[in-house]
C-alpha positions, 0 to 999 in steps of 0.5 A: 491513362498513361499520364495518370500512371506516370503521375502516380509513379512520380508521386509514389514514395520510392522505397529505396529512399530512406524516407520512403522506407520509413513511410512504408514501415509506419503504414505496416505497423499502423495496419497490423495494429489496427487489425489487431484492435479490430480482431483480437481486442474488445475495446467497446468502440461506439460511434464515429468519433471513437472509431476515428480515434481508434484509426489514428491512435497507432500512428503517433508512437509508430512515427516517433519510434521509427523516426529514431532510425532517421537519425542514422544513415545507410543500412543502419537506418533500414535495419533499425526500422526493422528492429523497432518494427519487430519489438513492437510486433512482439509486444502486440503479439504477446498482448493478443495472446494474453488478452484472448484468455484474460480480457486484459493487457500485459502490465509491467507487474504481470511481466515481473511476476512471470516467475511466480506463474510460469509453471506449465504456461507453455501448455496454456499458450499452445492452446490459445495461439492461432496461426493468424496471430503470426500475421503481425510478423509477416510484413517484417519477413517480407521487408527483410527478404526485399532487402536481402534480395535487393528488391529494395536497395539501401539509400546511402544518403543522409536524411537531414537531421532537421527533417528527422527532428520535425518527423519526431515532433510531428509524432508527438504533436499527433499524440497530443492532438489524439489525447485532446480529442480523447479527453473530450470524449472521455473526461478524466481518461488518465485520472479516474479510469480503472479499465485498461481497455479505455487507455488502449482504445483512446491512446494506443497500446504503446501509450498504455505501456508507457502509462503502465510503467509510469503508474508502476513507478508512481505506486512504488513512490506512494509506499515510500511517501505514505504516512499514518494520516493517509488512513484517516479518510479510509477509516471513516469510509470503512466505518460508514460501510459497516452493516448490522449483524444478522441476529439469526446467523451471527455466531451460529457456527462459533467454534466450528472448523472451516473448510474453504473449498476453492472451485477453480475457474468455476462459473455459476451457470454450471449449477444444474447445467446439463449436456445432452440431458446429463448433469455436469455437476451432480454432487455440487448441485445436490450440495447447492440445494441442500437445506443446510446450505446457504447458496448465493445465486447473484454472487460475482467474481471481482478479480482483476489481472491477478485472477485466482490471486485476487480472489484469495486476496479478497477472501482473506483480507477484504481488500481488492486486488490492485488495478495492475498486476497481482497484489499477492505477487507485488505486495504479499511479501512485504505488506502488513495484513490483518487476514482471516488466518491470523484473526482466527489463529488468535482465536485459537484456530489452527490454520492451513492452506493446501495446494497441489503445485509449487509453493511459489505459484502466485507468491503464496509461500511468502504471502501466506506468511504475511497472512498468518497461515500456520501451515502451507501444504504444497507439492513437496508434501505429497507422495509422487507429486511429480509423477507426470500421470498425477499432474495436469495443467497447473498441478496435481489432479484433484482426485489424487491431490484431495486424497493426499491433502486429507492425510494432513487435514486429519492431523490438524488440531481442532478447531481449524481454518483450512483452504483447499485449492483445486486446479484441474478445472483450469484452462486449457481444460484438457482431460485424459480420456480415462478421466472424462465422464461427460461429453464435450459441448459442441460450440466448435470452440476448442477453448470452451468445449472441454470445460464441462469435462474438467468441471465434471472431474472437479465435481467428482473430486468434491463428491469423494472428498465430501464422502470422506469428511462424513466418514471421518467425522469432520463433516458434523463439526465443520462449516464447509465453504465453496467458492468459484474464483473467477470465470472459466470462459472469458467473454472473448468467446461470445459465440460459444457463450451464446451457444452454451446459454441457448441464445442467438447472441450475447449482450454486455448485460449477458456478459455482466451476469456471466461473471457470476460464480458460486458461493455456498456455506454449509453446516449441519443445522444451518438455515439454508436456501437460495439467497438472492442478495447481490454480492461478490468476493469482497464480501466473503471475509465479513460473512464468514467471520460473523458466522463464526461470531467474530466481529469485524467492527475494527477491521479495515476491509471493504466488504459487507456481510452478505447476510446483513439486512441493511447491506447496500448490494453493490458489486464493484468490478475491478475496472470500475464497472458494477452491478447493484440490485437496481442497475448495472454498468458494464462495457460502458452501457447501463441496464436495469439489473433484473430485466436487462433493459438498456437505459440512458441515465441522461433521460431518467433523472432518478436513474442518473442520480442513483447511478452517479452516486453508485459510481462515485462510491465504487470509484472511492472504494477501489481507490481506497483499497488501492491506497491501502495496498500500494501504501502498505497503510495497515502497517500504521494500524493494528486493530484492538485485540489483534497481534501483528503478524511476524513473518519470521514465525512461519516456515513452510519447508516440509521438514519443519512443517511436519515437525511443527505438526507433530508437536502441535498434535502432542500439545493439543491432541484434538485432531481427527486422527488423535480422536481415532486413537492416532489411527488414520481415517484415510482407509475410508477415503474412496477414490475412483482415480484410475491412476490410483487403481480405479476403473477408467471413466466412460462418457455418461449417457442420459436415461430419461427416467433417472433424469426426470427424477433428478429434474423433479428433485432439483425443482422441489429442492430449489423451490423449498429452499428459496431464501430472499434474504436481502 
């Protein structure tokens, strides 16, 4: 035994030696990176080969970066390794937090757009962070202490430059070997993937960062080099993507006001959902089942890193958010668009957006000018908007905001197109006790359990707003559109999702369906019902414009009218996965959409043919949309009858906005307020917000009789209004 120990000691690296300290540092960086891969990221590793690739992929950049220190001598080499380790650890730590909430990795565009979304982010991070996250810094602390207290002594000898160079070359060779192995398992890894998980799984987190920087630079060059001819193939694709107009619905709501109500972080599973027998969203449930509401129960969010900004981009322009970052932030200021606000403005509509936070959030103050919004009523327009009691999370509380926003809504000359963005149902789903009216769920996940409380608050806010619309007279002359922008609970909370849905566990099939969000269109006299067609946010623009009788034949947009009888029913996700009426691809697996049966396309020639064709179309659609965004290709094309938007024509400063609104009412006295002899209708706006004098909420308990009545009502409403318009 003594001989064995002596042999081990002889072979064991001497950490007082620069090379020994280097090997220790490489091992520690590898260990914590691999630990993070397994515990903090959902990379979809399948099989022995992919696991092997995951094991080795932290090593190349660890060796390459840390080997920089080998070119220096003495203390400098040691402290330089500590610094490089620290930088890598900060990058790893930041991605762990970001991924936990957004199921994606940080990009250069996201980092650059931080100033547009940093309002209240500190509170969100505080909710995401776990004490275990700081383990990525533990080795650094230990190494520093060992050096400071001289348990590891500095080696003053110089490492031969040849050895340092060979070490660097070894790291590069190891990276190339890893890439070669990865390319065999995943062909076209860097050329046809839309999913950052693949890059990290196969190549590594640092390699992903380098790839992302390269793609960002490439994107900037694309716009510079873009030319009009680049649009030709896209025009042909869009033309072939057109659907037939539905004679029953086309122009049905022509001339109506449009009120688009943004349900922040609101998922489809909340419809008719109960906690302890109590409906979470009774007002929205009633609206969902109304005979004059078209409700879509197979409607998916299709957002990428831009989340809410991506949802707005799709709804307003018919273009997807980009593969990296937020298109509103990166392109909203400078790109040319033919968006819904400008289209309807040129049809005689007044257009306005409402948001209870700062105008710069997601670069809205600039993007909305490019989209042609006449007005943008942001936080400065609302009295006492900065009162701490009036705010939570990412802006004003919905009940207070909606009442304040109605002051301007009643002054808009009709017909108008408006978008109202709520924010209270936003992560971290905190709600003060005086506003909570339903019990939290009991999943033991603090990120999840408050979700139903803020969703209930949003529901109450909508109920109050809807009641005022009816009293003011707007309800009878408006098309009211409700949509959820993206998931509220990310798929990283699988245990909690399983508990919420009453399952033992969740599969990729379940997670694909977890991406469903509500989409409802309501108007008095509209033929409603539950529509089961498969669609997503990219399809909203043509659907709404066709209901208003506005043709999209000349528009370059990638959606299809949800009411068209010949729509293809394919829903692309931003990462290249998709759902169709027959099959779905999610997390690298394939399923029969209606049953959830997992299939292997290689074993079914018919399925393979359909799946391959669908994937080809999805990839083409996402690529073409990215080409339009990154190349600013719409600057080369103006649809017939459309006047190009001039951003200089718009100002959202409060003084100029109020002056413009006053003049508009004088020139065109068609607003609700004008029709009420210039008397405000806000006296009819009733809110129970405690901050405005309402009685504090109490947690609602279920009563069996009333609950049975609700159940029967929901069941009959659901069955009587079913509409299978495919």
